[in-house]
N, C-alpha and C positions, 0 to 999 in steps of 0.2 A: 210378695202375697198379691196385692192388689193388681199388678200386672198379670198373674195368672188368671185371676178372677176376670178381668177385662177381657184377655185372650178366650177363655171358655165362653163368655157371653157372645163375644164376636162368632166364634166358631158355631154356636147354635142359631144365631141370627141367620148366617151365611147359608147353613145347611138347610134350614126350615124356610128361607127365601128362596133356594134354589130348587129344593127337592120338588115342590108342588109343579113346577113347569116340567122337571124332567118326568115325573110320573105321568102328567097329562101326554106329553109327547110320546112316551112308550106305550100309553094304553090306546091313544087314538091312531098313532102310527102315522101323524100328520108332521112332515118334516118340509113342507112347500115354503114356509117362510123363514127357515133357518139358512144363514149366511154362512156358508163352507169356511172362508177366512177368518171371519169373527170367531167361529167355534174352533178352529184350529189353533188359534192364538190363545183363547182361553184355556185349551187343554194343554199347550205346552206352558203357559203361567202356572197351572196346576203343577204340572211335573216339577218345574223348578222351585216352586214354593214346597213341596213335598221334600225336595233335597235339602232345600235350607232349614225345613223343620227337622230333619234328620241330623244335619250338621250342628244345629244349635241345641238340639234336645228340646225344641218347641212343640209340646204335644198337639195344643191347640191349632197351630198353624199346620201340623202334619194330619191331623183327622179330618180337619174341614176341606184340605186340599186332596186327600185320598178319595173322599166322598164324591166330591164335585167333578174331580177328575175321571173318576170311574163312570159318574152320570154322563160327562160330556163324550167319553168314549164309546158308551152304548148309543147315545143319541146320535153321533158322528157316523157308527157304523150302519145305524138305521137310515140316515140319510143319504149315505152312499149307495145303501141297496135300492131305496126307493127311486133315486135318480137314474140308477142303472135300469130298473124295471120300466122307468118312463120312457128311457131312451129306446130300450128294446121294443116295447109295444108301439112306439111311434114309427120305429123302421118296419114294423109288421102290421101298420096300419090299424092298429088297436087304439082305442081312445076310452078314457075313463068311463065314460057314459055306457059304454058297449058292456061292462062286466055287470052281470046279473047274477 
């Protein structure tokens, strides 16, 4: 009983600790300060924790890592898209201050 309560408390803390940054990044589309290797490792860690949550039947672990994993995946795609656009614009001689 107490382990379940602690697990759900950790779930709430992790989600509400991670979600504001994810929402901010999605709203502002600002991915310049995101380190790709770090995000890849965090996403991979979430995948492994989801698998562990399924195998153990540990719902708090599963829920937490599904939510944070989805947020990480969305932000990773945004980061890749933004970096690709910057490289493309640099090749074409466009710069961010040229956008009006």
